[in-house]
C-alpha positions as a printed NumPy array, in Angstrom:
array([[-79.54 ,  44.669,  37.661],
       [-78.445,  48.443,  36.841],
       [-79.709,  50.687,  34.553],
       [-77.705,  53.084,  32.213],
       [-79.59 ,  56.787,  33.253],
       [-78.404,  59.215,  30.793],
       [-77.023,  62.232,  31.682],
       [-79.207,  65.285,  32.17 ],
       [-82.254,  63.249,  30.458],
       [-85.637,  62.765,  31.694],
       [-86.284,  58.829,  32.998],
       [-89.596,  57.227,  34.015],
       [-89.101,  54.988,  36.627],
       [-92.408,  52.579,  37.277],
       [-94.559,  52.31 ,  40.706],
       [-92.94 ,  49.92 ,  43.078],
       [-89.421,  50.479,  42.11 ],
       [-86.169,  50.244,  44.54 ],
       [-83.083,  52.067,  42.781],
       [-79.659,  52.982,  44.82 ],
       [-77.896,  55.871,  43.707],
       [-74.314,  56.89 ,  43.524],
       [-72.45 ,  60.162,  43.9  ],
       [-71.133,  61.999,  43.112],
       [-74.954,  62.729,  41.444],
       [-77.696,  65.47 ,  41.354],
       [-81.395,  64.079,  41.048],
       [-84.331,  65.957,  39.697],
       [-88.206,  64.496,  41.02 ],
       [-89.741,  65.822,  38.019],
       [-92.87 ,  64.066,  38.603],
       [-94.143,  61.955,  40.802],
       [-93.038,  61.392,  44.486],
       [-90.634,  59.245,  46.152],
       [-88.537,  58.498,  49.428],
       [-85.209,  57.901,  50.651],
       [-83.473,  57.331,  54.131],
       [-87.144,  58.038,  55.683],
       [-87.565,  61.574,  53.573],
       [-90.196,  62.074,  51.648],
       [-89.123,  63.359,  47.797],
       [-91.714,  65.807,  45.772],
       [-91.793,  66.881,  42.196],
       [-89.788,  69.98 ,  42.065],
       [-86.991,  68.798,  44.348],
       [-83.34 ,  68.642,  43.765],
       [-80.879,  66.72 ,  45.827],
       [-77.273,  66.057,  45.622],
       [-74.911,  62.993,  46.845],
       [-71.384,  63.455,  47.435],
       [-68.82 ,  61.768,  46.59 ],
       [-68.446,  57.82 ,  48.028],
       [-72.226,  58.174,  49.476],
       [-75.279,  55.975,  48.154],
       [-78.583,  56.147,  49.293],
       [-81.77 ,  53.931,  48.493],
       [-84.594,  56.001,  46.889],
       [-88.156,  54.049,  47.103],
       [-90.571,  54.668,  44.663],
       [-94.234,  53.804,  45.608],
       [-96.095,  55.997,  42.357],
       [-94.801,  56.418,  38.901],
       [-92.304,  59.299,  38.626],
       [-90.227,  60.802,  36.254],
       [-86.904,  61.841,  37.467],
       [-83.281,  63.463,  36.204],
       [-80.143,  62.235,  37.249],
       [-76.561,  64.229,  36.293],
       [-73.503,  62.595,  37.236],
       [-70.131,  61.899,  35.925],
       [-70.702,  58.156,  36.548],
       [-71.326,  56.026,  33.548],
       [-73.742,  54.128,  35.993],
       [-75.343,  55.745,  39.05 ],
       [-78.365,  54.106,  39.439],
       [-78.634,  50.358,  40.063],
       [-82.071,  48.93 ,  40.579],
       [-82.013,  46.368,  43.588],
       [-85.168,  44.41 ,  43.841],
       [-86.438,  44.816,  47.367],
       [-86.215,  47.464,  49.95 ],
       [-82.965,  48.069,  51.335],
       [-83.955,  49.079,  54.898],
       [-85.473,  45.984,  57.385],
       [-89.198,  46.036,  58.615],
       [-87.129,  46.126,  62.272],
       [-86.033,  49.411,  61.905],
       [-89.631,  51.254,  61.074],
       [-90.983,  48.577,  64.353],
       [-88.278,  50.24 ,  66.365],
       [-89.546,  53.307,  65.234],
       [-92.902,  53.102,  66.974],
       [-91.475,  51.767,  69.787],
       [-89.166,  54.948,  70.756],
       [-92.611,  56.911,  69.268],
       [-94.885,  54.535,  72.428],
       [-92.183,  54.136,  75.024],
       [-91.502,  58.378,  74.851],
       [-87.78 ,  56.836,  74.768],
       [-86.109,  59.585,  75.745],
       [-82.158,  58.315,  74.978],
       [-81.451,  55.895,  72.351],
       [-77.737,  54.805,  72.331],
       [-77.009,  53.122,  69.223],
       [-73.764,  50.509,  69.145],
       [-72.234,  49.05 ,  65.777],
       [-69.046,  48.027,  64.301],
       [-67.18 ,  50.077,  61.724],
       [-69.037,  50.42 ,  58.297],
       [-72.364,  48.755,  60.141],
       [-74.26 ,  52.218,  58.665],
       [-75.02 ,  53.517,  62.177],
       [-75.467,  57.367,  60.655],
       [-77.328,  55.942,  58.007],
       [-79.369,  54.229,  60.691],
       [-79.717,  57.338,  62.926],
       [-81.031,  59.839,  59.852],
       [-83.438,  57.187,  59.448],
       [-84.843,  56.975,  62.716],
       [-84.52 ,  60.467,  63.09 ],
       [-86.459,  61.339,  59.787],
       [-89.717,  58.834,  60.838],
       [-89.872,  60.326,  63.906],
       [-90.153,  64.034,  62.333],
       [-92.846,  62.297,  60.206],
       [-94.302,  61.312,  63.49 ],
       [-94.136,  65.401,  64.985],
       [-91.875,  64.215,  67.821],
       [-88.775,  66.183,  68.929],
       [-85.312,  64.371,  67.434],
       [-82.118,  65.744,  68.404],
       [-78.709,  63.795,  67.183],
       [-75.49 ,  64.01 ,  68.921],
       [-72.637,  62.784,  66.722],
       [-70.028,  61.139,  68.32 ],
       [-67.444,  59.791,  65.631],
       [-65.101,  62.888,  65.605],
       [-63.304,  60.27 ,  62.703],
       [-66.016,  60.62 ,  60.823],
       [-67.742,  63.66 ,  61.597],
       [-71.237,  64.811,  60.337],
       [-72.728,  66.952,  62.268],
       [-69.864,  69.748,  63.225],
       [-66.463,  69.591,  61.575],
       [-63.744,  66.461,  62.196],
       [-62.522,  66.271,  64.992],
       [-65.519,  67.605,  67.125],
       [-68.671,  65.85 ,  68.401],
       [-71.788,  67.695,  67.669],
       [-75.121,  68.178,  68.038],
       [-78.307,  69.163,  65.719],
       [-81.936,  69.797,  66.634],
       [-83.933,  68.669,  63.326],
       [-86.356,  70.514,  61.807],
       [-87.088,  68.9  ,  59.203],
       [-86.346,  65.842,  57.335],
       [-82.208,  65.335,  56.293],
       [-80.576,  62.784,  53.724],
       [-77.384,  63.733,  55.034],
       [-76.678,  65.029,  58.413],
       [-73.92 ,  66.873,  57.384],
       [-76.72 ,  69.252,  56.194],
       [-78.388,  69.931,  59.547],
       [-77.59 ,  72.815,  61.422],
       [-74.987,  72.432,  64.207],
       [-76.832,  73.283,  67.555],
       [-73.942,  72.475,  69.995],
       [-70.502,  71.188,  69.447],
       [-68.068,  69.355,  71.85 ],
       [-63.876,  69.689,  71.262],
       [-62.758,  66.545,  71.463],
       [-59.084,  67.234,  69.542],
       [-58.522,  64.246,  67.828],
       [-59.961,  62.182,  64.86 ],
       [-59.677,  58.975,  67.241],
       [-60.784,  59.129,  71.258],
       [-58.202,  56.444,  71.923],
       [-56.047,  59.336,  73.952],
       [-59.136,  60.882,  74.984],
       [-61.2  ,  58.829,  76.952],
       [-62.251,  61.106,  79.864],
       [-63.167,  64.118,  77.347],
       [-65.447,  61.804,  74.774],
       [-67.382,  61.332,  78.167],
       [-67.666,  64.865,  78.996],
       [-68.481,  65.468,  75.543],
       [-71.324,  63.239,  74.961],
       [-72.686,  63.899,  78.152],
       [-73.111,  67.176,  77.738],
       [-74.291,  67.396,  74.428],
       [-76.882,  64.685,  75.556],
       [-78.02 ,  67.183,  78.244],
       [-78.256,  70.008,  76.341],
       [-80.516,  68.147,  74.1  ],
       [-82.796,  66.073,  76.847],
       [-83.159,  70.256,  78.084],
       [-85.104,  70.492,  74.716],
       [-87.642,  68.126,  75.52 ],
       [-86.344,  65.818,  72.326],
       [-85.834,  62.356,  71.877],
       [-81.95 ,  62.01 ,  71.462],
       [-79.986,  59.416,  69.342],
       [-76.964,  58.814,  70.296],
       [-74.384,  58.089,  66.986],
       [-71.102,  56.784,  67.957],
       [-67.492,  55.312,  66.467],
       [-67.529,  51.726,  65.321],
       [-64.671,  51.144,  68.601],
       [-66.404,  48.363,  69.852],
       [-63.627,  45.584,  70.856],
       [-59.903,  45.87 ,  73.023],
       [-59.733,  47.491,  76.222],
       [-60.255,  51.093,  75.036],
       [-63.371,  50.155,  73.152],
       [-65.148,  48.294,  75.851],
       [-64.349,  50.321,  78.902],
       [-65.106,  53.832,  76.868],
       [-69.142,  52.303,  75.154],
       [-69.639,  50.573,  78.818],
       [-69.076,  53.843,  80.268],
       [-70.735,  56.299,  77.824],
       [-73.976,  53.747,  78.544],
       [-72.712,  54.21 ,  82.435],
       [-73.178,  58.179,  82.332],
       [-76.277,  58.752,  79.803],
       [-78.379,  55.379,  81.27 ],
       [-80.129,  55.393,  77.752],
       [-83.757,  54.588,  77.843],
       [-82.603,  52.178,  74.682],
       [-80.175,  50.903,  73.798],
       [-79.448,  49.445,  69.699],
       [-76.63 ,  46.733,  68.947],
       [-76.669,  47.029,  64.915],
       [-74.894,  43.87 ,  64.029],
       [-74.897,  41.22 ,  61.051],
       [-74.313,  38.175,  63.889],
       [-73.656,  38.75 ,  67.395],
       [-70.276,  40.463,  67.428],
       [-71.55 ,  43.524,  69.804],
       [-73.131,  40.978,  72.319],
       [-70.146,  41.609,  74.869],
       [-70.938,  45.034,  75.557],
       [-74.414,  44.222,  76.95 ],
       [-73.711,  41.756,  79.328],
       [-75.194,  42.504,  82.927],
       [-77.227,  45.564,  81.426],
       [-81.406,  45.004,  81.812],
       [-82.779,  42.922,  79.015],
       [-85.776,  45.295,  78.134],
       [-83.528,  48.037,  77.424],
       [-81.53 ,  46.56 ,  74.591],
       [-82.865,  46.105,  70.739],
       [-80.983,  44.135,  68.342],
       [-81.375,  45.143,  64.554],
       [-80.221,  44.26 ,  61.387],
       [-77.008,  45.802,  59.104],
       [-79.026,  47.197,  56.102],
       [-78.175,  44.631,  53.417],
       [-76.346,  47.651,  51.43 ],
       [-73.8  ,  48.425,  54.391],
       [-70.682,  49.039,  52.121],
       [-67.177,  48.829,  54.043],
       [-64.921,  52.25 ,  53.128],
       [-61.464,  52.222,  53.067],
       [-59.005,  53.764,  55.811],
       [-57.327,  55.685,  53.088],
       [-61.103,  56.842,  51.757],
       [-62.196,  57.762,  55.229],
       [-59.038,  59.913,  55.259],
       [-59.822,  61.796,  51.983],
       [-63.49 ,  62.232,  53.27 ],
       [-62.3  ,  63.886,  56.583],
       [-59.702,  65.625,  54.905],
       [-62.558,  67.238,  52.653],
       [-64.681,  68.28 ,  55.426],
       [-61.841,  69.959,  57.298],
       [-60.992,  71.9  ,  53.907],
       [-64.866,  73.021,  53.405],
       [-64.504,  74.353,  57.73 ],
       [-61.148,  75.976,  57.126],
       [-61.769,  77.437,  53.895],
       [-62.957,  80.75 ,  54.776],
       [-60.36 ,  80.86 ,  57.32 ],
       [-58.166,  84.088,  58.745],
       [-55.643,  84.889,  60.902],
       [-56.959,  86.355,  64.418],
       [-54.951,  87.04 ,  67.397],
       [-56.06 ,  86.361,  70.94 ],
       [-54.632,  87.923,  74.079],
       [-52.065,  85.179,  75.605],
       [-53.13 ,  87.136,  78.969],
       [-56.715,  87.596,  78.682],
       [-57.299,  83.756,  77.764],
       [-57.442,  80.813,  79.748],
       [-55.874,  77.659,  77.745],
       [-56.604,  73.707,  79.164],
       [-54.581,  70.672,  78.489],
       [-52.098,  71.686,  77.988],
       [-49.075,  72.329,  81.499],
       [-48.228,  76.127,  79.157],
       [-49.629,  79.185,  80.89 ],
       [-50.978,  76.852,  84.028],
       [-47.551,  77.946,  85.969],
       [-46.199,  81.24 ,  87.692],
       [-43.912,  82.718,  85.307],
       [-40.177,  82.967,  86.113],
       [-37.836,  85.637,  84.4  ],
       [-34.671,  83.183,  82.933],
       [-31.677,  85.29 ,  82.17 ],
       [-30.242,  82.614,  79.33 ],
       [-30.038,  83.352,  75.329],
       [-31.992,  80.431,  74.527],
       [-34.936,  81.218,  76.908],
       [-37.884,  83.216,  75.525],
       [-40.559,  82.34 ,  78.094],
       [-40.659,  80.162,  81.518],
       [-42.9  ,  79.223,  83.957],
       [-42.437,  76.919,  87.385],
       [-45.196,  74.147,  87.359],
       [-46.674,  73.18 ,  90.404],
       [-44.881,  70.816,  92.616],
       [-42.771,  68.099,  91.409],
       [-43.893,  68.838,  87.589],
       [-41.137,  70.953,  87.012],
       [-40.457,  73.922,  84.753],
       [-41.784,  75.126,  81.537],
       [-39.041,  76.52 ,  78.839],
       [-40.432,  78.116,  75.517],
       [-37.184,  78.09 ,  73.546],
       [-35.432,  79.633,  70.191],
       [-34.222,  76.284,  69.474],
       [-33.6  ,  72.779,  70.806],
       [-31.297,  72.706,  73.741],
       [-27.845,  71.336,  73.606],
       [-26.258,  69.625,  76.683],
       [-24.505,  72.356,  77.89 ],
       [-27.294,  74.51 ,  77.49 ],
       [-29.773,  72.338,  79.771],
       [-26.517,  71.772,  82.303],
       [-26.88 ,  75.442,  82.743],
       [-30.298,  75.862,  83.201],
       [-30.216,  73.21 ,  85.197],
       [-27.599,  75.109,  87.562],
       [-29.49 ,  78.28 ,  86.97 ],
       [-32.833,  76.738,  87.669],
       [-31.828,  74.267,  90.744],
       [-33.861,  71.377,  88.815],
       [-32.897,  68.727,  86.3  ],
       [-36.72 ,  68.253,  85.217],
       [-37.438,  70.429,  82.783],
       [-40.177,  71.313,  80.15 ],
       [-38.325,  72.577,  76.762],
       [-40.73 ,  73.299,  74.012],
       [-39.073,  74.756,  71.156],
       [-40.077,  77.493,  68.89 ],
       [-42.451,  76.566,  66.013],
       [-43.802,  73.634,  67.952],
       [-46.924,  74.712,  68.353],
       [-46.72 ,  75.359,  64.728],
       [-50.393,  73.552,  62.535],
       [-51.89 ,  72.05 ,  66.569],
       [-55.502,  71.977,  65.927],
       [-57.734,  74.019,  68.801],
       [-60.638,  74.568,  70.217],
       [-62.282,  78.171,  70.785],
       [-64.153,  78.618,  74.046],
       [-66.994,  81.482,  74.41 ],
       [-67.254,  82.801,  77.965],
       [-69.371,  80.189,  79.217],
       [-67.054,  77.598,  77.701],
       [-69.162,  76.212,  75.003],
       [-67.661,  75.649,  71.477],
       [-67.665,  77.747,  69.028],
       [-65.516,  76.129,  66.306],
       [-61.814,  75.431,  66.073],
       [-58.707,  76.734,  64.739],
       [-55.269,  76.396,  63.907],
       [-52.102,  77.747,  65.724],
       [-49.521,  79.964,  63.127],
       [-47.983,  80.725,  66.305],
       [-47.163,  82.178,  69.761],
       [-45.785,  85.652,  70.144],
       [-44.92 ,  86.353,  73.281],
       [-43.106,  90.263,  72.893],
       [-46.72 ,  91.25 ,  71.967],
       [-48.643,  88.865,  74.167],
       [-50.545,  87.074,  71.385],
       [-51.918,  84.113,  69.99 ],
       [-52.502,  83.716,  66.431],
       [-54.916,  81.592,  65.038],
       [-55.984,  80.372,  61.421],
       [-59.875,  80.195,  62.158],
       [-63.375,  80.787,  60.1  ],
       [-64.563,  81.512,  63.51 ],
       [-66.036,  85.493,  63.285],
       [-63.612,  88.181,  65.125],
       [-66.728,  88.953,  66.572],
       [-67.392,  85.79 ,  68.526],
       [-66.067,  86.557,  72.056],
       [-63.049,  83.842,  72.642],
       [-62.146,  83.423,  76.426],
       [-60.767,  79.585,  76.425],
       [-58.388,  77.978,  74.181],
       [-58.416,  74.023,  74.438],
       [-55.303,  72.341,  73.259],
       [-55.759,  69.198,  70.497],
       [-53.684,  66.176,  69.782],
       [-53.301,  66.562,  65.829],
       [-51.873,  68.927,  63.29 ],
       [-53.351,  70.372,  60.159],
       [-52.254,  72.397,  57.594],
       [-54.874,  75.431,  56.804],
       [-55.9  ,  73.999,  53.63 ],
       [-57.231,  70.954,  56.116],
       [-54.478,  68.051,  55.08 ],
       [-53.408,  66.314,  57.974],
       [-50.234,  66.709,  59.14 ],
       [-49.458,  64.882,  61.719],
       [-50.55 ,  64.091,  65.733],
       [-48.623,  65.9  ,  69.063],
       [-47.489,  63.901,  71.558],
       [-49.422,  63.475,  75.078],
       [-48.005,  66.154,  77.357],
       [-45.869,  67.861,  74.54 ],
       [-47.375,  71.165,  75.376]])
């Protein structure tokens, strides 16, 4: 049943009660104690539930709480725990067997991040070092969208986005579809980084589990990581095709929580843009030398600079072998311009980039050790001054030596504004 909870008024909760509380809400534990997602909640504690999120709260003893929410009925009383006993059994299995890498598979809307958060919180309660690698670049919880993130769990968390970010890998898109190799590199890099800290590493993945790409990527990730346990978070047998032929003793089948709820593509996009807006909130324009930095995942700045005497050409470079000549031009080339340049350069293989095409492209910013320090949005190339202008929250004191080109465009307010075709740059 649903209990009407007066806004900002104390409410008595009987021992043995279970509630599902929706956001946006603010909950104060005035007396007694509770638990949510494996995290103990004690008297005096206040928690914030974001919009479009729900959390189960279990009251093992009588408690008094206060909920402040714009929702008319934020607290739904439910008859039983939403978390199956099999989840706790798995926690103790991981603990007993000293599992180092736990790889979690599940379809979209199966509650993978909720599950990973619960596992991490429970393992922390058993005094085990725990790290979470978040490989869902479309619905990122650790780090901003379009990245993979790593966190070493210092304390239990209700939401992984509240945990510190200890490592980032720039994927460059909110989908791994065009970045399969980079997705493999990213998950391997962050998992190995976590293993150096002797932590149990829980790898949270995307819901892309079907089709050529989904099957290939999930299988390749398992081949690269060689996880001690592969968790199939499924309702029936929808994930069995991913583990055929793999050692049975590495596979654990877990039922999806009864309260796992679907999220529409529109809401997912809104959540992603809200996270991006928060990330870029304190951004400003920084300038990076075109000569001192190294550009990755692009043809641009990878060839031999050449001088081209043509009124439309701002920058030119000859690329290796059959790749042709890259041109940065003032405006789209006419047939006449193209014919003249073909004659001048002795090749019809031209790669023209029109001035301004770079604006809005998302980039990753790497330090001298090639560790991702954050993201930026390209403002412009200034070839006259030999600088790249980037809108970013990364500190101007952070040494940046690498620029990784992404495949999406963003406005400075975090709004997604399109995709970049493969090979554009």
